C-alpha positions as CSV (number, residue, x, y, z in Angstrom):
1,M,131.6,147.2,128.4
2,T,130.8,148.5,125.0
3,W,128.1,147.6,122.4
4,L,128.9,146.6,118.9
5,V,125.9,147.2,116.7
6,E,125.9,145.7,113.2
7,I,123.4,146.8,110.4
8,L,122.9,144.4,107.5
9,L,121.9,146.4,104.4
10,P,121.0,145.0,101.0
11,L,122.9,145.9,98.0
12,L,119.9,145.4,95.6
13,D,116.3,146.4,95.8
14,N,113.5,143.8,95.4
15,D,113.6,144.1,91.7
16,G,117.3,143.4,91.6
17,R,118.5,146.9,90.9
18,P,121.5,148.1,92.9
19,F,121.1,150.9,95.4
20,G,123.2,153.8,94.5
21,H,125.8,155.7,96.6
22,E,123.1,158.2,97.4
23,T,121.2,155.6,99.4
24,F,124.2,154.5,101.6
25,A,125.8,157.9,102.0
26,P,123.2,159.3,104.4
27,V,123.2,156.2,106.5
28,R,127.0,156.6,106.9
29,E,126.7,160.3,107.9
30,E,123.8,159.6,110.3
31,L,125.9,156.9,112.1
32,V,129.1,158.9,112.2
33,D,127.4,161.9,113.4
34,R,125.6,160.0,116.3
35,F,128.4,157.5,117.3
36,G,131.6,159.3,116.1
37,G,132.7,156.5,113.7
38,L,131.8,153.7,111.6
39,T,133.2,150.6,110.0
40,A,131.7,149.6,106.7
41,F,132.3,146.2,105.1
42,T,131.7,147.0,101.4
43,R,134.4,145.5,99.4
44,S,133.2,141.9,99.3
45,P,129.5,141.7,99.8
46,A,128.3,139.1,102.2
47,E,125.6,136.7,101.0
48,G,122.5,135.9,103.0
49,V,120.5,132.8,102.3
50,W,117.3,131.8,104.0
51,D,114.4,129.3,103.5
52,E,110.9,130.7,102.7
53,G,108.6,127.8,102.7
54,G,110.7,125.5,100.5
55,D,112.1,128.3,98.3
56,R,115.6,129.7,98.9
57,S,116.1,133.4,98.9
58,R,119.4,135.2,98.6
59,D,120.6,138.7,99.3
60,E,123.9,140.4,98.9
61,I,124.5,142.7,101.7
62,V,127.0,145.1,103.2
63,I,127.6,145.4,106.9
64,F,127.8,148.8,108.8
65,E,129.0,148.6,112.4
66,V,129.3,151.1,115.2
67,M,130.4,150.9,118.8
68,A,128.3,152.6,121.4
69,D,128.7,152.9,125.2
70,E,125.0,152.4,125.7
71,L,122.3,150.6,123.8
72,D,119.3,152.8,123.2
73,R,116.9,150.1,122.1
74,R,114.1,152.6,121.3
75,W,116.4,154.6,119.0
76,W,117.7,151.5,117.3
77,R,114.1,150.2,116.7
78,E,113.0,153.5,115.2
79,Y,116.2,153.7,113.1
80,R,115.7,150.1,111.8
81,E,112.1,151.0,110.9
82,A,113.3,154.1,109.0
83,L,115.9,152.0,107.2
84,E,113.3,149.4,106.2
85,R,111.3,152.1,104.6
86,R,114.3,153.7,102.9
87,F,115.5,150.4,101.4
88,R,111.9,149.2,100.9
89,Q,112.5,146.0,102.9
90,D,110.2,143.9,105.0
91,E,113.0,143.5,107.5
92,I,116.6,144.9,108.0
93,V,118.6,143.1,110.5
94,V,120.2,145.2,113.3
95,R,122.0,143.1,115.9
96,A,123.9,144.1,118.9
97,R,126.3,142.3,121.3
98,E,128.4,143.4,124.2
99,V,132.1,143.5,123.6
100,E,135.1,144.2,125.8
101,R,137.8,146.6,124.5
102,L,141.3,145.1,125.2
């Protein structure tokens, strides 16, 4: 089995300003260097919507995904925390699921 790990990254900072290429490029390089490849869904941003105590919040996101033979949870937790600092976010979603290559 293989792990598919998805990272949901915001396109805009908390003040509504877009993150530039210089913010995303290092993430791409880090993931390619560690996992040997990457798929980035950047053409049509996805939209996240959630309820915060009666107020609706929205985010436009891009999704980076990698495939890994093993899931190093400690590394991913530390990487997620670094991304949260880099993107100045309270939380960045990193999710993983086992997939079978056909």
